[in-house]
C-alpha positions in Angstrom: -13.5 -65.9 -12.0 -10.3 -66.3 -10.1 -7.7 -65.8 -13.2 -7.6 -63.9 -16.2 -5.7 -64.9 -19.5 -4.3 -62.4 -21.4 -2.1 -62.8 -24.7 0.4 -60.3 -26.0 1.2 -60.3 -29.5 4.2 -57.9 -31.0 4.0 -57.6 -34.5 6.1 -56.0 -37.4 3.5 -54.4 -39.5 4.2 -52.8 -43.1 3.0 -49.2 -43.5 0.1 -49.1 -45.7 -0.2 -52.5 -46.4 -3.6 -53.4 -44.9 -3.8 -57.1 -46.1 -0.7 -57.9 -45.0 -1.2 -56.3 -41.4 -4.7 -57.7 -41.1 -3.8 -61.2 -42.0 -0.8 -61.2 -39.3 -3.1 -60.1 -36.8 -5.8 -62.6 -37.6 -2.8 -65.1 -37.9 -1.7 -64.5 -34.4 -5.1 -64.2 -32.9 -6.1 -67.3 -34.2 -2.9 -69.1 -32.4 -4.2 -67.8 -28.8 -7.8 -67.4 -29.3 -8.7 -70.7 -27.5 -6.5 -70.1 -24.7 -7.2 -66.4 -23.9 -9.8 -64.0 -22.6 -8.1 -61.0 -24.1 -5.8 -60.3 -26.6 -3.5 -57.6 -27.1 -1.6 -55.7 -30.2 0.3 -52.8 -30.2 -0.4 -49.1 -31.3 -0.5 -48.6 -34.9 -0.7 -52.2 -35.4 -3.4 -52.1 -38.4 -1.8 -49.3 -40.3 1.9 -49.6 -39.6 4.1 -46.7 -38.4 3.9 -44.0 -39.2 1.3 -42.7 -41.9 2.3 -39.2 -41.4 0.8 -37.1 -44.4 -0.8 -40.2 -45.7 -3.6 -39.4 -43.4 -4.4 -36.4 -45.7 -4.9 -38.9 -48.6 -8.7 -40.2 -48.8 -7.7 -43.4 -50.3 -5.6 -44.1 -47.3 -8.3 -43.5 -44.8 -11.0 -45.3 -46.9 -8.6 -48.5 -46.7 -8.3 -48.3 -43.2 -11.9 -48.0 -42.3 -12.4 -51.0 -44.7 -9.6 -53.0 -42.9 -11.1 -52.1 -39.7 -14.7 -53.2 -41.0 -13.1 -56.4 -42.0 -11.4 -57.0 -38.6 -14.5 -56.6 -36.8 -16.4 -58.8 -39.2 -13.7 -61.4 -38.7 -14.0 -61.0 -35.0 -17.2 -63.3 -35.3 -15.3 -66.3 -35.5 -13.3 -65.8 -32.5 -14.0 -66.1 -28.8 -11.7 -63.7 -26.9 -11.9 -60.1 -26.8 -9.5 -57.9 -28.9 -8.1 -54.6 -27.9 -5.7 -53.4 -30.8 -4.3 -50.2 -31.6 -5.0 -48.4 -35.0 -5.8 -44.8 -36.3 -9.5 -44.4 -36.1 -12.0 -41.9 -37.6 -15.0 -40.7 -35.5 -16.0 -37.3 -36.1 -12.0 -36.7 -36.4 -9.1 -39.0 -36.3 -7.8 -40.5 -33.6 -4.9 -42.6 -32.4 -7.2 -45.3 -31.0 -7.5 -48.9 -28.9 -10.4 -50.4 -30.2 -12.4 -53.0 -28.1 -13.7 -55.5 -30.4 -15.5 -58.8 -29.6 -18.0 -61.1 -31.6 -18.5 -58.7 -34.5 -18.9 -55.3 -32.6 -16.6 -52.6 -31.7 -17.8 -52.4 -27.7 -15.4 -49.6 -26.7 -12.9 -46.9 -28.3 -10.1 -45.1 -26.3 -8.0 -42.4 -27.8 -4.6 -41.2 -27.1 -4.3 -38.2 -25.1 -0.9 -37.5 -24.6 0.1 -37.1 -28.5 3.9 -37.6 -29.2 5.7 -34.5 -30.4 8.6 -36.7 -31.9 6.2 -38.1 -34.4 4.2 -34.9 -34.9 1.0 -36.5 -33.8 -1.0 -33.5 -33.1 -0.7 -32.5 -36.9 -2.6 -35.5 -37.3 -4.4 -36.6 -34.3 -7.5 -35.1 -32.0 -6.1 -36.0 -28.1 -8.5 -38.0 -26.5 -10.7 -36.8 -23.8 -11.9 -39.9 -22.0 -10.3 -42.9 -20.3 -11.8 -46.3 -20.3 -12.6 -48.8 -17.8 -13.5 -52.5 -18.9 -15.0 -54.7 -16.0 -14.0 -58.2 -17.2 -15.6 -60.5 -15.0 -14.3 -59.7 -11.5 -11.3 -57.9 -12.9 -11.3 -53.9 -13.3 -8.9 -53.0 -16.2 -7.7 -49.8 -17.4 -6.6 -49.0 -21.3 -4.0 -46.5 -22.1 -1.4 -45.8 -25.3 1.9 -44.4 -24.9 2.5 -42.3 -22.3 -1.3 -41.8 -21.3 -0.7 -44.1 -18.2 1.9 -41.8 -16.9 2.1 -38.3 -17.5 0.2 -35.8 -15.2 -2.0 -34.6 -18.5 -2.8 -38.4 -19.1 -4.8 -40.5 -16.8 -2.3 -41.4 -14.2 -4.6 -39.8 -11.3 -7.5 -41.4 -12.7 -6.4 -45.2 -13.0 -4.9 -44.7 -9.7 -8.1 -43.7 -8.1 -10.1 -46.3 -9.8 -8.0 -49.0 -8.3 -7.7 -51.0 -11.3 -6.3 -54.6 -11.2 -4.6 -54.5 -14.5 -3.3 -51.5 -16.7 -3.0 -52.3 -20.2 -0.8 -50.0 -22.3 -0.4 -50.0 -26.2 2.9 -48.6 -27.3 5.1 -47.5 -30.2 8.1 -46.8 -27.8 11.1 -46.4 -30.2 14.4 -48.1 -29.3 17.9 -46.2 -28.4 20.3 -47.3 -25.9 19.0 -47.4 -22.5 15.3 -47.1 -23.4 14.2 -50.5 -22.2 15.5 -49.8 -18.8 13.9 -46.4 -19.0 10.4 -48.1 -19.9 10.9 -51.0 -17.4 11.4 -48.3 -14.3 8.4 -46.5 -15.4 6.1 -49.4 -15.5 7.4 -50.9 -12.3 6.7 -47.6 -10.7 3.2 -47.7 -11.7 2.6 -51.4 -10.4 3.8 -50.0 -7.2 1.4 -47.0 -7.1 -1.6 -48.8 -8.6 -1.0 -52.1 -6.5 -2.0 -53.7 -10.0 -0.5 -55.6 -13.2 0.5 -53.6 -15.8 1.0 -55.1 -19.3 2.8 -53.4 -22.2 2.7 -54.4 -25.8 5.2 -52.6 -27.9 5.5 -52.4 -31.7 8.8 -54.1 -33.1 10.3 -53.2 -36.4 12.4 -50.8 -38.9 10.8 -48.0 -40.0 13.0 -45.4 -41.7 14.7 -43.5 -38.7 13.0 -45.3 -36.0 13.6 -49.1 -34.7 10.9 -50.5 -32.5 12.3 -53.3 -30.1 9.2 -55.1 -28.9 10.1 -56.5 -25.4 6.7 -56.2 -24.4 6.2 -57.0 -20.8 4.0 -57.8 -17.8 4.9 -56.5 -14.5 3.1 -57.9 -11.4 2.0 -55.7 -8.3 5.3 -56.5 -6.4 7.2 -55.0 -9.3 8.5 -58.1 -10.8 8.7 -58.8 -14.5 6.4 -62.0 -15.2 6.3 -61.9 -18.5 9.4 -60.5 -21.0 8.7 -61.2 -25.0 11.7 -61.1 -27.3 13.4 -58.0 -28.7 13.7 -57.1 -32.0 11.6 -59.9 -33.4 7.5 -60.8 -33.4 6.5 -62.8 -30.7 3.5 -63.7 -28.6 2.9 -65.4 -25.2 -0.1 -66.0 -22.7 -0.2 -65.0 -19.0 -2.6 -66.0 -16.4 -3.2 -63.2 -13.8 -4.9 -64.1 -10.4 -6.8 -62.1 -8.3 -5.1 -63.4 -5.1 -1.8 -61.7 -6.1 -3.8 -58.5 -6.7 -5.7 -58.7 -3.7 -3.0 -59.4 -1.3 -1.2 -56.5 -2.6 -4.0 -54.0 -2.4 -4.9 -55.2 1.6 -1.1 -54.5 2.1 -1.2 -51.2 1.2 -4.8 -49.8 2.5 -3.1 -46.9 4.0 -1.5 -45.5 0.8 -4.9 -45.4 -1.0 -6.0 -43.0 1.7 -3.6 -40.8 0.7 -4.1 -41.1 -3.4 -4.7 -37.4 -5.1 -8.5 -36.7 -5.8 -9.5 -37.5 -9.3 -10.3 -34.5 -11.4 -11.9 -36.7 -14.3 -15.7 -37.1 -13.8 -16.3 -38.6 -17.3 -14.9 -41.9 -18.6 -16.1 -44.6 -20.7 -17.1 -47.9 -19.3 -17.9 -51.5 -20.7 -18.8 -54.9 -18.9 -17.7 -58.3 -20.6 -18.3 -61.5 -19.5 -16.2 -64.8 -20.4 -17.4 -67.9 -18.7 -14.5 -70.0 -20.4 -11.9 -71.7 -18.1 -8.7 -72.0 -20.3 -5.6 -73.7 -18.9 -3.2 -71.4 -16.7 -0.1 -69.9 -18.3 3.1 -68.8 -16.7 4.3 -66.5 -19.4 7.6 -66.3 -20.3 10.8 -64.3 -20.0 13.1 -63.8 -22.5 17.1 -63.2 -21.9 18.0 -59.6 -21.4 20.8 -58.4 -23.9 24.3 -56.6 -23.5 24.5 -53.3 -24.6 26.7 -54.4 -27.6 24.3 -57.1 -28.8 21.2 -55.0 -28.3 22.7 -52.3 -30.7 23.5 -54.8 -33.3 20.1 -56.4 -33.1 18.5 -53.0 -33.6 20.9 -52.0 -36.6 20.3 -55.5 -38.3 16.6 -55.1 -37.9 16.5 -51.8 -39.1 18.3 -52.4 -42.4 16.4 -55.8 -42.8 13.0 -54.0 -42.8 14.0 -51.1 -44.7 15.5 -53.2 -47.4 12.4 -55.6 -47.5 9.8 -53.2 -47.0 11.3 -50.6 -49.9 11.7 -53.8 -52.2 15.2 -53.9 -53.2 16.9 -56.9 -54.5 20.3 -56.5 -52.9 22.5 -53.9 -51.3 25.9 -52.5 -52.4 28.7 -50.9 -50.5 32.2 -49.8 -50.8 34.8 -51.9 -48.8 37.8 -50.1 -48.1 39.5 -52.3 -45.5 38.7 -50.1 -42.7 36.2 -50.9 -39.7 33.0 -49.1 -40.7 32.7 -50.6 -43.9 33.8 -54.0 -42.6 31.1 -53.6 -39.7 28.3 -52.5 -42.3 29.1 -55.6 -44.4 28.4 -57.9 -41.4 25.1 -56.1 -40.4 24.0 -56.6 -44.2 24.8 -60.1 -44.1 23.2 -60.9 -41.1 20.3 -58.8 -42.3 19.8 -60.0 -45.8 22.0 -63.1 -46.4 25.4 -63.2 -48.0 23.6 -63.5 -51.5 22.0 -60.2 -51.2 25.1 -58.2 -50.3 27.8 -56.9 -52.8 31.2 -55.3 -51.8 33.0 -52.8 -54.0 36.7 -52.3 -53.6 37.6 -49.4 -55.5 41.6 -48.8 -54.9 43.8 -45.7 -56.0 47.3 -45.2 -55.7 47.2 -44.3 -52.4 45.6 -47.5 -51.2 47.6 -49.4 -48.9 48.3 -53.4 -49.6 46.9 -54.2 -46.1 43.7 -52.5 -47.1 43.3 -54.7 -50.2 44.1 -57.9 -48.3 41.7 -56.9 -45.4 38.8 -56.0 -47.7 39.3 -59.2 -49.6 39.4 -61.4 -46.6 36.5 -59.9 -45.1 34.5 -60.6 -48.4 35.9 -64.4 -48.6 34.7 -64.8 -44.9 31.5 -63.2 -45.4 31.0 -65.0 -48.7 29.9 -62.0 -50.5 30.5 -61.0 -54.0 33.5 -58.8 -54.3 33.7 -56.5 -57.4 36.9 -54.1 -58.1 37.1 -51.0 -59.9 40.2 -48.9 -59.6 39.9 -45.1 -59.6 43.4 -44.2 -60.7 42.9 -43.6 -64.6 39.6 -41.8 -64.2 40.9 -39.9 -61.3 43.8 -38.4 -63.6 41.4 -37.7 -66.1 39.6 -35.5 -64.1 42.8 -33.7 -62.8 44.2 -33.2 -66.4 40.8 -31.7 -67.6 41.1 -29.1 -64.8 44.8 -28.7 -65.0 45.3 -27.8 -61.3 49.1 -28.8 -60.6 48.9 -28.7 -57.0 47.3 -31.6 -54.8 44.8 -30.6 -52.0 41.7 -31.3 -50.2 39.6 -31.0 -53.8 41.6 -33.9 -54.9 41.0 -35.8 -52.1 37.4 -35.4 -52.3 37.4 -36.2 -56.1 38.3 -39.7 -55.1 35.9 -40.0 -52.4 32.9 -38.6 -55.0 34.2 -40.8 -57.9 33.7 -43.8 -55.7 30.2 -43.0 -54.9 29.5 -42.6 -58.4 30.8 -46.1 -59.1 28.3 -47.5 -56.4 25.4 -45.4 -57.8 26.0 -46.4 -61.1 25.7 -50.1 -60.0 22.7 -49.0 -57.9 21.0 -47.7 -61.3 22.0 -50.6 -63.5 21.2 -53.4 -61.0 18.3 -51.8 -58.7 21.0 -52.0 -55.6 20.4 -50.1 -52.6 23.5 -48.1 -51.8 24.7 -48.5 -48.2 26.5 -45.2 -46.5 29.2 -46.5 -44.2 29.6 -43.4 -42.1 28.9 -43.1 -38.4 27.9 -40.7 -35.9 31.2 -39.5 -34.8 32.2 -38.5 -38.3 28.6 -37.2 -39.1 28.8 -35.2 -36.1 32.1 -33.3 -37.1 31.6 -33.5 -40.9 34.4 -35.6 -41.2 33.4 -37.1 -44.5 32.8 -35.9 -48.3 29.6 -34.5 -49.3 28.1 -36.6 -52.3 31.2 -38.8 -51.6 31.8 -41.3 -48.7 28.9 -39.8 -47.0 26.4 -40.6 -49.9 23.9 -43.7 -49.9 20.5 -44.6 -49.7 20.7 -45.7 -46.6 23.1 -45.2 -43.4 23.0 -48.2 -41.1 25.4 -46.7 -38.7 25.0 -43.0 -39.0 24.2 -42.8 -35.2 26.7 -45.2 -33.9 29.5 -43.6 -32.3 33.1 -44.5 -33.5 33.9 -46.2 -30.3 30.8 -48.4 -30.3 31.6 -49.2 -34.0 34.6 -50.9 -32.5 32.6 -52.6 -29.7 30.2 -53.9 -32.4 32.9 -55.0 -34.5 34.5 -57.2 -31.6 30.8 -58.4 -30.6 30.2 -59.6 -34.0 33.7 -61.3 -34.3 32.8 -63.2 -30.7 29.8 -64.5 -33.0 32.1 -65.6 -36.1 35.6 -64.1 -36.6 34.8 -62.5 -40.1 36.5 -59.1 -39.6 40.4 -59.4 -39.8 42.1 -58.7 -36.7 44.1 -55.9 -38.4 41.1 -53.8 -39.2 40.4 -53.3 -35.2 43.9 -52.6 -34.6 45.1 -50.4 -37.4 45.2 -46.3 -37.2 42.1 -45.2 -39.0 42.6 -43.5 -42.6 40.5 -42.6 -45.4 43.7 -43.3 -47.8 43.3 -40.1 -49.8 46.9 -39.0 -49.9 50.0 -40.6 -48.5 50.2 -41.2 -44.9 46.9 -39.8 -44.1 45.1 -40.5 -40.6 42.1 -39.5 -39.2 44.1 -38.0 -36.3 45.8 -35.3 -38.3 42.0 -33.5 -38.2 40.1 -35.0 -35.4 41.2 -35.7 -31.9 41.2 -39.5 -30.7 38.1 -41.1 -31.2 37.9 -41.8 -27.2 38.2 -38.2 -26.4 35.9 -36.9 -29.5 33.2 -39.5 -28.5 33.0 -38.3 -24.8 33.0 -34.6 -25.9 29.9 -35.6 -28.6 28.1 -37.8 -25.9 28.1 -34.7 -23.4 27.1 -32.7 -26.0 24.3 -34.4 -27.5 23.2 -37.0 -25.1 23.7 -34.7 -22.1 22.8 -31.4 -23.2 26.3 -30.1 -21.6 27.4 -26.7 -22.6 30.8 -26.0 -23.6 32.2 -24.8 -19.9 30.8 -27.9 -18.4 32.5 -30.0 -20.7 35.6 -28.4 -20.2 34.9 -28.6 -16.6 35.1 -32.2 -17.0 38.7 -32.0 -17.7 39.1 -31.6 -21.6 41.1 -29.0 -23.0 39.3 -25.8 -24.0 40.6 -25.8 -27.5 39.8 -29.3 -28.3 36.3 -28.7 -27.0 35.7 -25.7 -28.9 37.3 -27.2 -32.4 35.2 -30.0 -32.0 31.9 -28.4 -31.1 32.4 -25.7 -34.1 32.9 -28.5 -36.4 29.4 -29.8 -35.1 27.9 -26.6 -36.2 29.8 -26.1 -39.4 28.6 -29.4 -40.7 24.9 -29.1 -40.4 24.9 -28.3 -43.9 26.2 -31.8 -44.8 23.8 -33.8 -42.3 20.8 -32.2 -44.0 21.9 -33.6 -47.5 23.1 -36.9 -46.1 21.2 -40.2 -46.0 19.3 -41.0 -42.7 19.5 -44.2 -41.0 18.1 -46.0 -37.6 18.2 -43.8 -34.3 19.8 -45.8 -31.4 21.3 -43.0 -29.1 19.3 -41.0 -27.2 20.0 -37.8 -29.4 19.8 -39.0 -32.8 21.1 -36.2 -35.4 18.7 -37.6 -37.9 15.4 -37.8 -35.7 15.8 -35.6 -32.8 17.9 -32.5 -33.8 16.1 -29.7 -35.8 18.8 -27.2 -36.3 19.5 -24.5 -38.4 22.2 -24.6 -40.9 24.7 -22.0 -39.5 
């Protein structure tokens, strides 16, 4: 056979909902079965991401086992071979890829390089053998995650085995720049192996993590020949031909002689035949995103999946007339629709006329319900109860906490999810009130720097100008006392974010940041605030990771 048809299917499974996940697999498999020899689903496709300590529950493991049995039974009705990622128990629990055809599990591949970010070593045994599939004239390697790349994985083995196609099943989390990093890795693999590489990645929002899909196939000449959609379920079929592989391998004979000796003597091998000759397919290449579009889509997907998978009817958030709440409202409407978003305007005597106008205009533009609950009366009641005459930070924080109480009262009454509108810059330095404006059930932009908040707002207005222009231009303020601005406490966000990015994303030291030209006193103050605010972050709601070093997903620091 001179060609091999592979189908890439990226799905958004629901954790623990085995019936739903199985039905999605069978539905997509049915659509591509007649046109494909091999159908590939991502890592953890049957269980959803990430079961964690559910693996210690007997019922969960039994349901998983039964789902796999049902999938194997259903495979009798299909002609193509299925390769699917799932947790699998076989004298120990593994993160596995199962090769299934006509009612039989033909082979098991177990992930070797367990991911520390997900604490996989707590649950899974590492795999000890690679897998080669001889499919007619094609030699295919199978891997999960970074098994195909890391030295303690199977990189050298598949290189020496001279595979024609490397299949990779992934749950590669999204963050800014992550796709380009994956692309470079897999291009390097194709160059080294002189082979095709096909990576099928999960999609969906799963608590702190977002998975962007963007499954791809790269040919031996390092060209992307298939790229699936980002941030939504998708599939396609691609025909791989022998001639392209052979031509590239013949042009690199000398390189083959220089490969490292393979240290692995034991591997699993299966031989498959499929005499069908389906039509040829050229795959498809979806358009790539700008940075703002990419981040925005990730936030929308994260919020939608969290709300839908947790079963909330609506979301509710405070609308202040500021940039953060305006952006979160837009994200919520794009994720859920205007009828499932409720805005609440909670003015005090310090609230400006402009803020009222901007919050009202935003709600009108988005078409969402806007409630108004002034806080002056209850605020003054609190102050009279305690009898302190001076007005200080305690009174400022009281206003924020009163607003949070209103939002959570509505949450309890109506079953709404409260959205926190705090951003990464503020969360980093603790510029927010514990149990006040940093309270909520989910924080969509908690990993978005303030300067990126403005960029995302401008991007969203380019699609539909819902955010009033004045919101993008006015000086940021919490409006908790007369004339207050953020810059009384913080340096300009353009400077603050550069310092924070160097510290978080680049792991730069204090001295190296100062050497970049920032004032010593400013750098020391900012990083001191970061350390002191750890206790607030420990008690704040989580949200999706969209930067390389998320404070809610990647940092485990003590409370200083």
